[in-house]
MARNU-934291 format. One record per residue: residue in one letter; y, x, z of N, C-alpha, C in turn. Coordinates in steps of 0.1 Angstrom, whole numbers. Layout:
N
(pt a, (Y, X, Z), (Y, X, Z), (Y, X, Z));
...
END
This chain:
242
(pt m, (29, 95, 157), (40, 87, 154), (35, 72, 152));
(pt a, (40, 63, 159), (36, 49, 158), (45, 41, 149));
(pt y, (38, 34, 139), (45, 26, 130), (41, 11, 132));
(pt l, (50, 2, 128), (47, -12, 127), (50, -16, 113));
(pt v, (40, -21, 106), (42, -26, 92), (41, -41, 92));
(pt v, (50, -47, 84), (51, -62, 84), (52, -67, 70));
(pt e, (44, -77, 67), (44, -84, 54), (48, -99, 57));
(pt a, (60, -102, 53), (65, -116, 54), (64, -123, 40));
(pt g, (53, -131, 39), (50, -137, 26), (56, -151, 25));
(pt n, (52, -158, 15), (57, -172, 13), (53, -182, 24));
(pt t, (42, -180, 29), (37, -190, 39), (33, -184, 53));
(pt a, (32, -170, 54), (28, -164, 67), (33, -150, 68));
(pt l, (34, -146, 80), (38, -132, 83), (25, -125, 89));
(pt k, (23, -113, 84), (12, -105, 89), (18, -91, 93));
(pt a, (13, -86, 104), (18, -73, 109), (7, -65, 115));
(pt a, (9, -52, 115), (-1, -43, 122), (5, -31, 127));
(pt w, (1, -26, 138), (4, -13, 144), (-4, -3, 136));
(pt v, (2, 8, 134), (-5, 19, 125), (-3, 32, 132));
(pt e, (-14, 40, 131), (-14, 54, 135), (-17, 62, 122));
(pt g, (-8, 69, 117), (-10, 76, 104), (-11, 66, 93));
(pt t, (-23, 65, 88), (-26, 54, 77), (-37, 45, 82));
(pt t, (-40, 45, 95), (-51, 37, 100), (-45, 24, 107));
(pt l, (-49, 12, 103), (-44, 0, 108), (-50, -2, 122));
(pt g, (-42, -6, 132), (-47, -9, 145), (-47, -24, 147));
(pt k, (-41, -29, 158), (-41, -43, 161), (-32, -50, 151));
(pt t, (-38, -62, 146), (-31, -69, 136), (-26, -83, 141));
(pt f, (-16, -89, 136), (-11, -101, 140), (-8, -110, 128));
(pt r, (-9, -123, 130), (-6, -133, 119), (2, -145, 125));
(pt y, (13, -149, 118), (21, -160, 122), (23, -169, 110));
(pt q, (21, -182, 112), (24, -191, 101), (34, -202, 106));
(pt g, (46, -201, 101), (56, -211, 106), (70, -207, 100));
(pt e, (80, -214, 104), (93, -212, 98), (102, -201, 105));
(pt k, (97, -197, 117), (106, -188, 125), (100, -173, 125));
(pt m, (98, -168, 113), (92, -155, 111), (100, -144, 118));
(pt m, (113, -145, 117), (122, -134, 123), (120, -134, 138));
(pt d, (120, -146, 144), (118, -147, 158), (105, -141, 163));
(pt y, (95, -144, 155), (81, -139, 158), (81, -124, 157));
(pt l, (88, -118, 147), (88, -104, 145), (96, -97, 157));
(pt l, (107, -103, 161), (114, -98, 172), (106, -99, 185));
(pt s, (97, -109, 186), (89, -110, 198), (79, -98, 199));
(pt l, (74, -94, 187), (65, -83, 186), (72, -70, 190));
(pt l, (85, -69, 186), (92, -57, 189), (96, -56, 203));
(pt e, (96, -67, 210), (99, -67, 225), (88, -60, 233));
(pt k, (76, -61, 227), (64, -55, 234), (62, -40, 231));
(pt g, (69, -35, 221), (68, -21, 219), (78, -17, 208));
(pt r, (84, -5, 210), (94, 0, 200), (87, 10, 190));
(pt p, (86, 6, 178), (80, 16, 168), (90, 27, 164));
(pt e, (84, 38, 161), (93, 49, 156), (97, 46, 142));
(pt v, (88, 39, 134), (91, 35, 121), (87, 20, 119));
(pt l, (96, 12, 115), (93, -2, 112), (94, -4, 97));
(pt t, (84, -9, 90), (84, -11, 76), (82, -26, 74));
(pt v, (92, -33, 67), (92, -47, 64), (92, -50, 50));
(pt s, (81, -57, 45), (81, -62, 31), (83, -77, 32));
(pt s, (93, -82, 25), (97, -96, 26), (98, -103, 13));
(pt a, (92, -114, 12), (93, -123, 0), (106, -130, -1));
(pt f, (113, -131, 11), (125, -139, 12), (138, -130, 11));
(pt g, (135, -117, 14), (147, -108, 15), (151, -106, 29));
(pt v, (157, -95, 33), (162, -92, 46), (177, -92, 45));
(pt s, (184, -101, 53), (198, -102, 52), (205, -90, 59));
(pt a, (217, -88, 57), (225, -77, 64), (224, -79, 79));
(pt e, (226, -92, 83), (225, -95, 98), (212, -91, 104));
(pt e, (201, -96, 97), (187, -93, 102), (185, -78, 101));
(pt e, (189, -71, 91), (188, -56, 90), (194, -49, 102));
(pt a, (206, -54, 106), (214, -48, 117), (206, -50, 130));
(pt i, (200, -61, 132), (193, -64, 144), (180, -55, 144));
(pt l, (173, -55, 133), (160, -47, 133), (163, -32, 135));
(pt r, (174, -27, 131), (177, -13, 133), (179, -9, 147));
(pt t, (182, -19, 156), (184, -16, 170), (170, -17, 177));
(pt r, (160, -21, 170), (147, -23, 177), (137, -12, 172));
(pt c, (141, -2, 164), (132, 8, 160), (140, 21, 158));
(pt d, (133, 32, 156), (140, 45, 153), (143, 46, 138));
(pt h, (135, 42, 130), (137, 42, 115), (132, 29, 109));
(pt l, (140, 23, 100), (137, 11, 94), (136, 13, 79));
(pt l, (124, 8, 73), (122, 8, 59), (121, -7, 54));
(pt i, (128, -10, 44), (128, -24, 39), (123, -24, 25));
(pt m, (114, -33, 22), (110, -35, 8), (112, -50, 4));
(pt d, (122, -53, -4), (124, -66, -9), (132, -65, -23));
(pt r, (137, -76, -28), (143, -76, -41), (156, -67, -41));
(pt a, (162, -65, -30), (174, -57, -29), (172, -43, -25));
(pt h, (159, -40, -21), (156, -26, -16), (143, -22, -24));
(pt t, (145, -14, -35), (134, -11, -44), (132, 4, -44));
(pt d, (138, 12, -36), (137, 26, -37), (123, 31, -33));
(pt l, (116, 24, -24), (102, 28, -21), (93, 25, -32));
(pt l, (95, 14, -40), (87, 12, -52), (89, 23, -62));
(pt l, (101, 27, -64), (103, 38, -74), (97, 51, -70));
(pt r, (96, 53, -57), (90, 65, -52), (75, 65, -55));
(pt q, (69, 53, -57), (55, 52, -60), (52, 50, -75));
(pt n, (63, 52, -83), (62, 51, -97), (58, 37, -102));
(pt l, (63, 27, -94), (61, 13, -98), (74, 7, -102));
(pt p, (73, -3, -111), (86, -9, -117), (93, -18, -106));
(pt e, (106, -19, -107), (114, -26, -97), (111, -41, -97));
(pt y, (106, -46, -108), (105, -61, -109), (93, -66, -100));
(pt l, (84, -57, -96), (72, -61, -88), (77, -65, -74));
(pt s, (71, -76, -69), (74, -79, -55), (68, -69, -46));
(pt s, (73, -67, -34), (69, -57, -26), (55, -58, -21));
(pt d, (50, -70, -20), (36, -72, -15), (26, -68, -27));
(pt r, (29, -71, -39), (21, -67, -50), (21, -51, -51));
(pt a, (33, -45, -50), (34, -31, -50), (26, -24, -39));
(pt a, (27, -29, -27), (19, -23, -16), (4, -25, -19));
(pt g, (0, -36, -24), (-14, -38, -27), (-19, -28, -37));
(pt l, (-11, -25, -47), (-15, -16, -57), (-16, -2, -52));
(pt v, (-7, 2, -43), (-8, 15, -37), (-21, 17, -29));
(pt a, (-24, 6, -22), (-37, 7, -14), (-49, 7, -23));
(pt a, (-49, 0, -34), (-60, -1, -44), (-62, 13, -50));
(pt a, (-51, 20, -54), (-52, 33, -60), (-57, 43, -50));
(pt f, (-54, 41, -37), (-59, 50, -27), (-74, 48, -25));
(pt l, (-78, 36, -24), (-92, 33, -21), (-101, 36, -32));
(pt f, (-97, 35, -44), (-106, 37, -56), (-99, 48, -65));
(pt r, (-98, 60, -60), (-92, 71, -68), (-101, 73, -80));
(pt d, (-94, 76, -91), (-101, 80, -104), (-109, 69, -110));
(pt k, (-106, 57, -106), (-113, 45, -111), (-103, 35, -116));
(pt p, (-106, 28, -127), (-97, 17, -131), (-99, 5, -123));
(pt v, (-88, -2, -120), (-89, -13, -110), (-81, -25, -115));
(pt t, (-87, -37, -112), (-80, -50, -114), (-79, -56, -100));
(pt v, (-66, -59, -96), (-64, -65, -83), (-60, -80, -84));
(pt f, (-68, -89, -78), (-65, -103, -78), (-59, -106, -64));
(pt d, (-47, -112, -63), (-42, -116, -50), (-40, -132, -51));
(pt f, (-49, -138, -42), (-49, -153, -42), (-41, -158, -31));
(pt g, (-29, -162, -34), (-19, -168, -25), (-12, -180, -31));
(pt t, (1, -182, -27), (9, -192, -33), (8, -191, -48));
(pt t, (9, -178, -53), (6, -175, -67), (-7, -168, -68));
(pt l, (-13, -168, -80), (-24, -159, -83), (-18, -147, -92));
(pt t, (-18, -135, -86), (-13, -124, -94), (-25, -115, -97));
(pt v, (-25, -110, -109), (-35, -101, -114), (-29, -89, -120));
(pt d, (-32, -77, -114), (-26, -65, -118), (-36, -54, -121));
(pt f, (-32, -45, -130), (-42, -35, -136), (-37, -21, -133));
(pt l, (-46, -13, -129), (-43, 2, -127), (-53, 10, -136));
(pt s, (-48, 20, -142), (-56, 29, -150), (-64, 38, -141));
(pt r, (-73, 46, -147), (-82, 55, -139), (-73, 65, -132));
(pt e, (-62, 68, -137), (-53, 78, -131), (-43, 72, -120));
(pt g, (-45, 59, -118), (-36, 52, -109), (-23, 47, -114));
(pt r, (-22, 47, -128), (-9, 43, -134), (-9, 28, -136));
(pt y, (2, 22, -133), (3, 7, -134), (4, 3, -148));
(pt l, (-5, -6, -153), (-5, -10, -167), (1, -24, -169));
(pt g, (5, -31, -158), (11, -44, -160), (2, -54, -153));
(pt g, (7, -67, -153), (0, -77, -146), (5, -91, -150));
(pt n, (-2, -101, -145), (2, -115, -148), (3, -124, -135));
(pt i, (11, -135, -136), (13, -144, -125), (10, -158, -130));
(pt s, (2, -165, -122), (0, -180, -125), (0, -187, -111));
(pt p, (0, -200, -111), (0, -208, -99), (-12, -205, -91));
(pt g, (-11, -204, -77), (-22, -202, -69), (-30, -215, -67));
(pt c, (-41, -215, -60), (-50, -226, -59), (-43, -239, -53));
(pt r, (-37, -237, -41), (-31, -249, -35), (-18, -253, -42));
(pt t, (-12, -244, -49), (0, -247, -57), (-4, -256, -68));
(pt r, (-16, -254, -74), (-21, -262, -85), (-24, -276, -80));
(pt f, (-30, -277, -69), (-33, -291, -63), (-20, -298, -61));
(pt k, (-10, -291, -55), (3, -298, -51), (10, -302, -64));
(pt s, (10, -294, -74), (18, -297, -86), (12, -309, -93));
(pt l, (-1, -311, -93), (-7, -323, -99), (-2, -335, -93));
(pt e, (-2, -335, -79), (3, -347, -72), (18, -349, -74));
(pt r, (25, -338, -74), (40, -339, -75), (45, -344, -89));
(pt y, (39, -339, -99), (44, -341, -113), (37, -352, -120));
(pt s, (28, -359, -114), (21, -371, -120), (24, -383, -111));
(pt k, (23, -395, -117), (25, -407, -109), (13, -413, -103));
(pt s, (1, -408, -108), (-11, -415, -104), (-21, -406, -97));
(pt l, (-19, -393, -97), (-29, -384, -91), (-26, -381, -76));
(pt p, (-37, -381, -68), (-35, -379, -54), (-34, -364, -51));
(pt l, (-29, -361, -39), (-30, -347, -34), (-44, -344, -29));
(pt v, (-50, -334, -34), (-64, -330, -31), (-64, -317, -24));
(pt d, (-72, -315, -14), (-73, -302, -7), (-84, -294, -13));
(pt t, (-85, -281, -11), (-95, -272, -16), (-109, -276, -11));
(pt p, (-118, -279, -20), (-131, -284, -16), (-140, -273, -12));
(pt e, (-150, -276, -4), (-160, -266, -1), (-169, -263, -13));
(pt r, (-173, -274, -20), (-181, -272, -32), (-176, -280, -43));
(pt t, (-179, -276, -56), (-175, -284, -67), (-187, -285, -77));
(pt a, (-187, -295, -85), (-197, -297, -96), (-191, -291, -109));
(pt p, (-199, -289, -119), (-193, -284, -132), (-183, -294, -138));
(pt e, (-185, -307, -135), (-175, -317, -140), (-174, -327, -129));
(pt g, (-162, -334, -129), (-160, -344, -120), (-164, -358, -124));
(pt h, (-167, -367, -114), (-171, -381, -117), (-163, -391, -109));
(pt s, (-151, -386, -105), (-141, -395, -99), (-127, -388, -101));
(pt i, (-116, -394, -98), (-103, -388, -99), (-103, -375, -90));
(pt q, (-107, -377, -77), (-107, -366, -68), (-116, -354, -72));
(pt s, (-128, -357, -76), (-137, -346, -80), (-133, -340, -93));
(pt s, (-127, -348, -102), (-122, -342, -114), (-111, -332, -112));
(pt i, (-102, -335, -102), (-91, -326, -99), (-97, -314, -92));
(pt e, (-106, -316, -83), (-113, -304, -76), (-119, -295, -86));
(pt s, (-128, -301, -95), (-135, -293, -104), (-126, -286, -114));
(pt g, (-115, -294, -119), (-106, -288, -129), (-98, -276, -123));
(pt v, (-93, -277, -111), (-85, -266, -106), (-94, -254, -103));
(pt i, (-105, -256, -96), (-114, -245, -92), (-120, -238, -104));
(pt s, (-125, -247, -113), (-131, -241, -125), (-121, -234, -134));
(pt g, (-109, -239, -134), (-99, -232, -142), (-96, -218, -136));
(pt i, (-95, -217, -123), (-93, -204, -117), (-105, -195, -120));
(pt m, (-117, -200, -119), (-128, -192, -121), (-129, -187, -136));
(pt f, (-125, -195, -145), (-125, -191, -159), (-114, -180, -161));
(pt e, (-103, -181, -154), (-93, -170, -155), (-99, -157, -150));
(pt i, (-105, -158, -138), (-111, -145, -132), (-121, -139, -142));
(pt e, (-130, -148, -147), (-141, -143, -155), (-135, -137, -168));
(pt g, (-125, -144, -173), (-118, -139, -185), (-112, -125, -183));
(pt y, (-106, -123, -172), (-100, -109, -169), (-111, -99, -167));
(pt a, (-122, -103, -161), (-134, -94, -160), (-139, -90, -173));
(pt r, (-140, -99, -183), (-145, -96, -196), (-135, -87, -204));
(pt l, (-122, -89, -201), (-112, -82, -208), (-113, -67, -204));
(pt r, (-116, -64, -192), (-117, -50, -187), (-129, -48, -179));
(pt p, (-141, -48, -185), (-154, -48, -178), (-156, -35, -170));
(pt e, (-149, -25, -174), (-151, -12, -167), (-144, -11, -153));
(pt n, (-135, -21, -151), (-126, -20, -139), (-133, -25, -127));
(pt i, (-130, -19, -116), (-134, -24, -103), (-125, -36, -99));
(pt m, (-131, -46, -94), (-123, -58, -91), (-121, -60, -76));
(pt i, (-108, -61, -72), (-105, -62, -58), (-99, -76, -56));
(pt f, (-104, -84, -46), (-98, -97, -42), (-91, -95, -29));
(pt t, (-79, -101, -28), (-71, -101, -16), (-64, -114, -15));
(pt g, (-57, -117, -4), (-50, -129, -2), (-58, -140, 5));
(pt g, (-51, -151, 8), (-57, -162, 16), (-70, -168, 11));
(pt d, (-71, -169, -2), (-82, -176, -8), (-92, -166, -14));
(pt a, (-91, -153, -11), (-100, -143, -17), (-114, -145, -14));
(pt i, (-118, -148, -1), (-132, -150, 2), (-137, -163, -4));
(pt y, (-129, -173, -5), (-133, -186, -12), (-138, -183, -26));
(pt f, (-131, -175, -33), (-134, -173, -47), (-145, -162, -49));
(pt a, (-145, -152, -39), (-155, -142, -40), (-169, -148, -38));
(pt k, (-171, -158, -30), (-184, -164, -29), (-189, -171, -42));
(pt r, (-180, -173, -51), (-184, -180, -64), (-186, -170, -75));
(pt m, (-185, -157, -72), (-186, -147, -82), (-201, -142, -83));
(pt k, (-205, -140, -96), (-218, -134, -98), (-218, -119, -99));
(pt n, (-207, -114, -104), (-206, -99, -105), (-200, -93, -93));
(pt s, (-201, -80, -92), (-197, -73, -80), (-182, -72, -79));
(pt i, (-177, -75, -67), (-162, -74, -64), (-161, -69, -50));
(pt f, (-149, -64, -46), (-145, -60, -33), (-135, -69, -27));
(pt v, (-137, -74, -15), (-127, -82, -8), (-120, -73, 2));
(pt v, (-107, -71, 1), (-100, -63, 11), (-89, -72, 16));
(pt s, (-91, -78, 28), (-82, -88, 34), (-68, -82, 37));
(pt n, (-68, -70, 42), (-55, -64, 46), (-50, -54, 36));
(pt l, (-52, -56, 23), (-48, -47, 13), (-33, -44, 13));
(pt v, (-25, -54, 15), (-10, -52, 15), (-6, -44, 27));
(pt l, (-11, -47, 39), (-8, -39, 51), (-13, -25, 50));
(pt m, (-24, -23, 44), (-29, -9, 41), (-19, -2, 32));
(pt g, (-14, -8, 22), (-5, -2, 13), (8, 1, 20));
(pt l, (13, -8, 28), (25, -5, 36), (24, 7, 45));
(pt a, (12, 8, 51), (9, 19, 59), (9, 32, 51));
(pt l, (4, 32, 39), (4, 44, 31), (18, 48, 26));
(pt i, (26, 38, 23), (39, 40, 18), (48, 46, 30));
(pt t, (46, 40, 42), (53, 45, 54), (49, 59, 57));
(pt d, (36, 62, 57), (32, 76, 59), (37, 86, 49));
(pt d, (37, 82, 37), (43, 91, 26), (58, 93, 29));
(pt y, (65, 83, 33), (79, 84, 35), (82, 94, 47));
(pt v, (74, 92, 58), (75, 100, 70), (73, 115, 67));
(pt k, (62, 118, 59), (58, 131, 56), (69, 138, 48));
(pt k, (76, 131, 39), (86, 137, 30), (100, 137, 36));
(pt n, (102, 129, 46), (116, 127, 51), (118, 130, 66));
(pt l, (107, 128, 74), (109, 129, 88), (101, 140, 95));
(pt t, (94, 148, 87), (86, 159, 93), (90, 173, 87));
END
């Protein structure tokens, strides 16, 4: 049974064809016409199951269109939380966070895990050794921090993510660069000290950037959310369609 799993995030859409729980060809689109892009993928092949995780929500009109392009449609957004509840996760979690946690629990069974997702926001979530969700935190992501400094101050420029930073800045630009990057590193290291026994997983757009700055061992899983969506889809199929 062929599935198509889709993550529509704040800045980009990622999708993958799936056989069982194995990711096949993946796609990425960054732009404002995410629905049009998704429909273009569906024109090339009709999935038996289409699973969509959306940060924006799926409107009734969009849902009706998608149902004509697949045999079974699963939606995960603020208005569709039944799949989260099936995974024993709280309804307030965004669907991408929830999917990432499902994948983390699968990849590291019987081990406590801390999941860092570096995107528009920086989310940090904790799983117990038994895979139980223990809670998590949200703070601004890397680029969000740079943008907010420029937006909410009258004298600071917009700075992009630097390739390298010094421990302290010696100009306005380098002070911003060092302040933002060092601040995020202090957060990461603080969480690592808080739960030193936990396996640390990095995912999201800036995962590799910060992984390169780590001294202790971490795992970078770029497609963690898509993996989780594949697992959620497979679980649904086994319990409802077979």
